[in-house]
N, C-alpha and C positions, 0 to 999 in steps of 0.2 A: 504494500500500500504506500502511495507517495505521501510525503510529509504534508503537502497542501490539503489532502483530503482527510487528514486526521483531526479529530476534535482535540481540544486541550487535554482532556482526560485520557484519551487514547495515546497521545504523544507522550504524556507524562508517565503513564504506566509502562510503555515500551522503554522509555529512557531509564526508568528504575531497573528494568530487567537488564538493559545493557550495562549499567553501572555494576549491578550484582555480578554479572558474568565476568566483567573486567576485574573486579575485586577478588573474585574466586581464584583467578589465575588459571594456569593450565592450558591456555589457548596459545596457539602458535603466534609468532610475530605478525604474520599476515592476517590471521583472524583478529588479533588484538587491534591492529590498525583499522580493519574494516569495522569493528565494533565502535572504536573511537570516532571514526568518521560518521557512522550512523548516529551515535550519541550527539555529536555536534549539530547535525541536521535536526534532530529531535529537539535539542535545547533551543535552537533558533525558532522552531515552530512554536514551542511553548512561549518563548519570549514575544513572538508576534501576536499570539492570542492575548497575552497579558497587556501588551501595548495597546491593542485594539480595545480591550475592556477599559483600560485607563482613559483612553480618548473618549469613549462613549460616556463614561461617568463624568468627565470634565465638561463635555458638551451639555449633558443633562443638567449639571449643576449650574452652568452658565445660563442656560435657558430658564431655569427656575429663578435665578437671581434677576434676570431681565424682566420678569413678570411684575 
């Protein structure tokens, strides 16, 4: 599943799994690099969701204050 189609909750859950696998060790260097790259993409997806939520809240607050 591409990062863009994941909900915040899905991306966060997969990111937790990636971190757990990396912390557990035992993966080859290539596997570890692939996991790290996936984790970076998932972290970016989570941050985009959080930034979007923050923007929506700020707009709602501004609209309320303008009333």
